C-alpha positions as semicolon CSV with decimal commas, in nm:
position;residue;x (nm);y (nm);z (nm)
1;M;-3,342;0,072;1,740
2;T;-3,260;0,430;1,833
3;M;-3,286;0,653;2,138
4;Y;-3,360;1,011;2,039
5;G;-3,194;0,957;1,705
6;I;-2,888;0,772;1,838
7;K;-2,836;0,397;1,796
8;E;-2,929;0,203;2,107
9;S;-2,617;-0,011;2,062
10;V;-2,410;0,306;2,115
11;V;-2,607;0,447;2,408
12;S;-2,670;0,137;2,622
13;P;-2,309;0,029;2,689
14;L;-2,210;0,384;2,785
15;V;-2,502;0,435;3,024
16;R;-2,447;0,094;3,182
17;Q;-2,080;0,175;3,235
18;L;-2,170;0,497;3,418
19;A;-2,488;0,395;3,600
20;G;-2,485;0,016;3,645
21;E;-2,488;-0,305;3,443
22;H;-2,819;-0,417;3,594
23;L;-3,027;-0,146;3,427
24;S;-3,333;-0,231;3,221
25;R;-3,399;-0,068;2,887
26;D;-3,648;0,178;3,040
27;E;-3,394;0,273;3,306
28;I;-3,128;0,327;3,040
29;I;-3,364;0,555;2,847
30;D;-3,439;0,758;3,160
31;R;-3,073;0,797;3,254
32;F;-2,969;0,886;2,902
33;A;-3,247;1,145;2,888
34;R;-3,135;1,294;3,220
35;A;-2,771;1,298;3,109
36;T;-2,880;1,478;2,791
37;W;-3,087;1,728;2,989
38;T;-2,781;1,827;3,195
39;G;-2,623;1,952;2,873
40;I;-2,936;2,115;2,729
41;A;-3,062;2,317;3,025
42;E;-2,851;2,545;3,243
43;P;-2,834;2,458;3,614
44;G;-3,146;2,561;3,803
45;D;-3,364;2,594;3,490
46;R;-3,716;2,607;3,637
47;V;-3,896;2,508;3,318
48;A;-3,671;2,205;3,256
49;G;-3,712;2,093;3,616
50;A;-4,089;2,125;3,599
51;L;-4,114;1,935;3,271
52;V;-3,898;1,650;3,396
53;Q;-4,097;1,627;3,719
54;R;-4,434;1,629;3,542
55;L;-4,362;1,424;3,231
56;G;-4,053;1,224;3,320
57;A;-3,708;1,284;3,174
58;G;-3,768;1,077;2,858
59;P;-4,104;1,225;2,750
60;A;-3,981;1,574;2,841
61;L;-3,680;1,527;2,614
62;T;-3,906;1,396;2,338
63;S;-4,109;1,718;2,357
64;V;-3,792;1,917;2,289
65;V;-3,646;1,688;2,021
66;Q;-3,976;1,686;1,832
67;R;-4,025;2,060;1,888
68;W;-4,370;2,036;2,039
69;S;-4,560;2,361;2,047
70;A;-4,604;2,540;2,377
71;E;-4,974;2,455;2,367
72;R;-4,906;2,082;2,325
73;I;-4,659;2,078;2,611
74;A;-4,904;2,266;2,832
75;D;-5,174;2,010;2,754
76;A;-4,936;1,724;2,833
77;T;-4,824;1,871;3,166
78;G;-5,173;1,963;3,281
79;G;-5,275;2,261;3,491
80;G;-5,285;2,319;3,863
81;E;-5,186;2,586;4,106
82;S;-4,826;2,535;4,214
83;E;-4,492;2,711;4,218
84;D;-4,392;2,542;3,894
85;D;-4,692;2,660;3,689
86;L;-4,569;2,717;3,335
87;T;-4,711;2,978;3,103
88;L;-4,714;2,942;2,726
89;A;-4,453;3,218;2,714
90;D;-4,230;3,022;2,955
91;L;-4,254;2,710;2,738
92;A;-4,197;2,892;2,409
93;A;-3,892;3,077;2,546
94;A;-3,750;2,753;2,687
95;Q;-3,782;2,575;2,353
96;E;-3,592;2,859;2,188
97;R;-3,300;2,844;2,432
98;W;-3,277;2,464;2,432
99;Q;-3,282;2,402;2,057
100;P;-2,923;2,523;1,985
101;R;-2,789;2,257;2,225
102;L;-2,980;1,962;2,086
103;G;-2,704;1,804;1,875
104;P;-2,701;1,429;1,951
105;S;-2,323;1,411;1,934
106;A;-2,287;1,635;2,242
107;A;-2,458;1,383;2,472
108;I;-2,254;1,090;2,341
109;T;-1,930;1,288;2,370
110;A;-2,011;1,373;2,732
111;L;-2,087;1,009;2,813
112;R;-1,767;0,887;2,649
113;Q;-1,562;1,146;2,835
114;A;-1,730;1,046;3,159
115;A;-1,652;0,680;3,098
116;R;-1,289;0,770;3,030
117;F;-1,257;0,938;3,373
118;G;-1,454;0,677;3,568
119;V;-1,743;0,915;3,633
120;Q;-2,071;0,788;3,777
121;L;-2,413;0,919;3,675
122;L;-2,658;0,957;3,964
123;I;-3,030;1,031;3,950
124;P;-3,270;1,135;4,229
125;G;-3,364;0,868;4,478
126;E;-3,086;0,620;4,413
127;P;-2,806;0,529;4,660
128;G;-2,558;0,812;4,698
129;W;-2,797;1,088;4,592
130;P;-2,770;1,385;4,835
131;S;-3,132;1,409;4,945
132;G;-3,096;1,771;5,058
133;V;-3,088;1,897;4,700
134;D;-3,444;1,774;4,655
135;D;-3,553;2,074;4,863
136;L;-3,469;2,286;4,558
137;S;-3,778;2,137;4,390
138;V;-3,797;2,237;4,022
139;H;-3,468;2,426;4,059
140;G;-3,287;2,109;4,164
141;P;-3,043;1,903;3,956
142;I;-3,187;1,661;3,702
143;A;-2,886;1,434;3,747
144;L;-2,542;1,452;3,905
145;W;-2,201;1,352;3,768
146;L;-1,975;1,205;4,037
147;R;-1,605;1,127;4,059
148;G;-1,526;0,949;4,383
149;N;-1,732;0,764;4,639
150;R;-2,110;0,742;4,657
151;E;-2,091;0,675;5,031
152;T;-1,920;1,009;5,083
153;L;-2,185;1,191;4,882
154;S;-2,465;1,025;5,078
155;S;-2,294;1,137;5,402
156;T;-2,406;1,494;5,330
157;S;-2,697;1,408;5,561
158;T;-2,449;1,485;5,840
159;S;-2,250;1,761;5,669
160;I;-2,170;2,127;5,718
161;A;-2,066;2,358;5,434
162;L;-1,763;2,576;5,501
163;V;-1,732;2,862;5,252
164;G;-1,561;3,196;5,225
165;A;-1,347;3,434;5,027
166;R;-1,094;3,331;4,765
167;A;-0,858;3,606;4,881
168;A;-0,842;3,467;5,233
169;T;-0,618;3,611;5,502
170;G;-0,396;3,410;5,732
171;Y;-0,660;3,458;6,003
172;G;-0,934;3,318;5,781
173;E;-0,732;3,016;5,675
174;H;-0,631;2,941;6,035
175;I;-0,993;2,953;6,157
176;T;-1,101;2,735;5,862
177;M;-0,834;2,475;5,929
178;E;-0,936;2,441;6,294
179;A;-1,308;2,442;6,213
180;S;-1,281;2,177;5,942
181;A;-1,063;1,946;6,150
182;G;-1,284;1,995;6,454
183;L;-1,602;1,914;6,264
184;I;-1,444;1,603;6,113
185;D;-1,357;1,486;6,465
186;R;-1,724;1,533;6,558
187;G;-1,842;1,310;6,274
188;Y;-1,933;1,569;6,008
189;T;-1,860;1,567;5,638
190;I;-1,720;1,892;5,500
191;V;-1,883;2,038;5,189
192;S;-1,735;2,325;4,986
193;G;-1,661;2,445;4,636
194;A;-1,287;2,374;4,588
195;A;-1,207;2,739;4,516
196;Y;-0,887;2,908;4,630
197;G;-0,878;3,048;4,982
198;I;-1,132;2,930;5,240
199;D;-1,282;2,649;5,027
200;G;-0,945;2,491;4,955
201;M;-0,836;2,509;5,316
202;A;-1,163;2,347;5,432
203;H;-1,103;2,052;5,198
204;R;-0,734;2,018;5,284
205;A;-0,796;2,018;5,658
206;A;-1,069;1,756;5,619
207;L;-0,833;1,532;5,422
208;A;-0,552;1,586;5,672
209;S;-0,790;1,475;5,949
210;S;-0,877;1,155;5,755
211;G;-1,233;1,278;5,712
212;Q;-1,491;1,290;5,436
213;T;-1,525;1,592;5,209
214;V;-1,740;1,678;4,906
215;A;-1,648;1,936;4,641
216;F;-1,917;2,078;4,412
217;L;-1,781;2,216;4,084
218;A;-1,924;2,474;3,846
219;G;-1,808;2,282;3,537
220;G;-1,760;1,923;3,427
221;V;-1,584;1,689;3,669
222;D;-1,340;1,590;3,394
223;R;-1,176;1,933;3,396
224;F;-1,076;2,040;3,746
225;Y;-1,114;2,408;3,823
226;P;-0,926;2,599;3,940
227;S;-0,630;2,431;3,773
228;G;-0,412;2,514;4,072
229;H;-0,625;2,273;4,276
230;D;-0,578;1,980;4,040
231;G;-0,377;1,791;4,304
232;L;-0,627;1,870;4,579
233;L;-0,924;1,757;4,372
234;T;-0,741;1,440;4,271
235;R;-0,698;1,357;4,640
236;I;-1,066;1,430;4,705
237;V;-1,161;1,187;4,426
238;E;-0,956;0,915;4,597
239;V;-1,125;0,941;4,938
240;G;-1,420;1,177;4,896
241;A;-1,646;1,302;4,620
242;V;-1,621;1,561;4,341
243;V;-1,964;1,643;4,198
244;S;-2,128;1,855;3,929
245;E;-2,468;1,881;3,767
246;L;-2,300;1,967;3,437
247;P;-2,179;1,702;3,191
248;C;-1,814;1,638;3,117
249;G;-1,662;1,900;2,892
250;S;-1,870;2,187;3,035
251;P;-1,665;2,496;3,122
252;P;-1,728;2,688;3,445
253;T;-1,892;3,029;3,401
254;K;-1,990;3,307;3,639
255;W;-2,357;3,202;3,624
256;R;-2,267;2,839;3,690
257;F;-2,065;2,934;3,996
258;L;-2,367;3,113;4,139
259;Q;-2,591;2,815;4,063
260;R;-2,333;2,572;4,202
261;N;-2,361;2,756;4,533
262;R;-2,725;2,651;4,570
263;L;-2,615;2,286;4,564
264;I;-2,356;2,346;4,836
265;A;-2,622;2,508;5,055
266;A;-2,893;2,252;4,980
267;A;-2,679;1,940;5,018
268;S;-2,549;2,049;5,360
269;Q;-2,734;2,059;5,688
270;A;-2,588;2,402;5,772
271;T;-2,363;2,662;5,610
272;V;-2,085;2,859;5,780
273;V;-1,917;3,160;5,619
274;L;-1,570;3,188;5,771
275;E;-1,436;3,497;5,599
276;A;-1,598;3,714;5,334
277;G;-1,571;4,065;5,197
278;W;-1,872;4,290;5,152
279;R;-1,940;4,152;4,801
280;S;-1,792;3,805;4,835
281;G;-1,946;3,528;4,624
282;S;-1,979;3,317;4,939
283;L;-2,261;3,548;5,047
284;N;-2,455;3,399;4,756
285;T;-2,421;3,056;4,916
286;A;-2,538;3,205;5,245
287;G;-2,841;3,350;5,067
288;H;-2,934;3,010;4,927
289;A;-2,897;2,851;5,271
290;A;-3,123;3,114;5,427
291;A;-3,382;3,076;5,149
292;L;-3,390;2,700;5,209
293;G;-3,430;2,742;5,583
294;R;-3,090;2,588;5,653
295;P;-2,903;2,710;5,964
296;L;-2,652;2,982;5,877
297;G;-2,344;3,075;6,075
298;A;-2,075;3,339;6,029
299;V;-1,735;3,378;6,192
300;P;-1,654;3,731;6,309
301;G;-1,322;3,893;6,233
302;P;-1,144;4,212;6,331
303;V;-1,383;4,506;6,286
304;T;-1,110;4,681;6,091
305;S;-1,074;4,395;5,841
306;A;-1,247;4,438;5,505
307;A;-1,202;4,063;5,456
308;S;-1,460;4,001;5,732
309;A;-1,708;4,274;5,640
310;G;-1,938;4,024;5,469
311;C;-1,951;3,802;5,779
312;H;-2,038;4,102;5,997
313;R;-2,308;4,196;5,749
314;L;-2,459;3,846;5,770
315;I;-2,463;3,861;6,151
316;R;-2,610;4,209;6,169
317;D;-2,858;4,214;5,881
318;F;-2,939;3,851;5,796
319;D;-2,969;3,679;6,135
320;A;-2,665;3,456;6,087
321;V;-2,550;3,294;6,410
322;C;-2,214;3,419;6,535
323;V;-1,987;3,112;6,562
324;T;-1,623;3,101;6,666
325;N;-1,525;2,735;6,687
326;A;-1,621;2,384;6,578
327;D;-1,841;2,325;6,884
328;E;-2,055;2,627;6,804
329;M;-2,072;2,531;6,436
330;A;-2,184;2,178;6,528
331;E;-2,468;2,329;6,731
332;L;-2,617;2,460;6,404
333;A;-2,691;2,103;6,289
334;P;-2,641;1,859;6,577
335;I;-2,582;1,493;6,503
336;E;-2,827;1,301;6,723
337;S;-2,670;1,110;7,008
338;R;-2,705;0,741;6,950
339;S;-2,604;0,434;7,146
340;L;-2,300;0,302;6,963
341;M;-2,317;-0,052;7,099
342;A;-2,530;-0,286;7,307
343;A;-2,474;-0,295;7,682
344;P;-2,213;-0,557;7,767
345;T;-2,340;-0,875;7,925
346;P;-2,181;-1,000;8,248
347;E;-1,983;-1,277;8,081
348;H;-1,782;-1,025;7,885
349;G;-1,610;-0,909;8,203
350;A;-1,463;-0,571;8,292
351;S;-1,153;-0,620;8,077
352;A;-1,358;-0,705;7,766
353;T;-1,580;-0,401;7,826
354;S;-1,273;-0,179;7,845
355;H;-1,144;-0,324;7,518
356;V;-1,476;-0,257;7,345
357;T;-1,478;0,102;7,465
358;R;-1,123;0,160;7,344
359;V;-1,191;0,006;7,001
360;V;-1,511;0,210;6,961
361;D;-1,318;0,526;7,050
362;A;-1,057;0,436;6,786
363;L;-1,314;0,384;6,509
364;S;-1,455;0,653;6,283
365;T;-1,807;0,675;6,142
366;R;-1,673;0,822;5,819
367;S;-1,316;0,715;5,749
368;P;-1,242;0,340;5,721
369;R;-0,946;0,233;5,938
370;T;-0,732;-0,080;5,922
371;T;-0,696;-0,312;6,220
372;G;-0,335;-0,197;6,255
373;D;-0,443;0,167;6,271
374;I;-0,716;0,084;6,524
375;A;-0,468;-0,111;6,736
376;A;-0,230;0,186;6,737
377;R;-0,509;0,428;6,832
378;S;-0,656;0,204;7,104
379;G;-0,333;0,074;7,254
380;L;-0,444;-0,289;7,211
381;A;-0,286;-0,584;7,035
382;V;-0,404;-0,653;6,680
383;S;-0,544;-0,990;6,792
384;Q;-0,750;-0,817;7,063
385;V;-0,876;-0,560;6,814
386;Q;-0,977;-0,832;6,569
387;S;-1,172;-1,012;6,842
388;V;-1,360;-0,697;6,943
389;L;-1,430;-0,598;6,582
390;G;-1,581;-0,939;6,514
391;R;-1,815;-0,896;6,807
392;L;-1,909;-0,541;6,712
393;E;-1,984;-0,655;6,357
394;L;-2,219;-0,925;6,486
395;E;-2,396;-0,664;6,701
396;G;-2,425;-0,430;6,404
397;A;-2,209;-0,163;6,569
398;A;-1,919;-0,188;6,321
399;A;-1,884;-0,278;5,955
400;T;-1,597;-0,364;5,727
401;R;-1,535;-0,173;5,407
402;E;-1,286;-0,210;5,125
403;R;-1,035;0,016;5,300
404;G;-1,099;-0,094;5,659
405;W;-1,349;-0,077;5,945
406;I;-1,603;0,194;6,029
407;L;-1,830;0,256;6,324
408;R;-2,201;0,229;6,244
409;R;-2,463;0,450;6,403
410;T;-2,726;0,219;6,549
């Protein structure tokens, strides 16, 4: 049997390697169709997004492979008044731009390259999917290619995007370093685009603080860009997440950088521009955040600095909130206060209560820590830490992961 002209015996093992061994045949077809769509349509393609939403990824791909007429596609999708209404002209133009990319070998090559680099294929609604990007509606990603940890990507529900100029000044990098580290300490995940300057510093500071960070790329996750950040992105893969909506082998282009910015803004709960010139590309990310209704902050700089002119423009003309430190940035998207553990019962005693408090203070909600590390941070013996961790795990306040223990929000 074949899937869109390709032998099922070739497709199924590759999809299962990227998306899970448990998949049924229908699930494999859907994921393969979505993977193929990421190479056919450019990021943010409204017509592709609408077709996939209305017909499903598989039937939508069939309509392109079989070159359905615009009228037939319109009949299949139905009418209705909505933002994704498609005219016959829209459908005909889309067919014309998609056909040159329909070679079956391209999808298989992308899947094989992804398997070689240990890439995961994610689709909307499954564990790890950053739910914020769903607010993009028909302009959202059809699938995402991930190198790294799904848990980190799902932590974007408590994330803040830190973006800014590539040609950053020492002032901008210093503010970014303090902001990123401070937000990590407050339980946030840092999202950015891995570019030189502000983006790179935001990621590096997050890693140095043993926090979680997500990098969205404008090309395939198999070819790190910029090349000068190969080492940085490799480190992010080890403890964080590197993500793209483009299949492996896709080169970054100016258009894709602009479209990548919408994912940074949508995946995060707030966006902060730390340093930007009058025409900086980071203002594009700010525009996406504002359009989505996400909180937007900007860090002021010296009034004489051209490197901060874009931030001042955001504050003056686009209602960005003036923020100067991590506390003020956290106010843009507060993490709800939650009780971290049950009230101690009398039999635990004052000493046991103190031990619990110290262990909880030494745990992180994002970065797994070993018992030895927790003991060093809390000033307790390893045996005492192990005892408290066992109790916290029973109460649901702590959980063990492959790399250590984390604090759970309950």
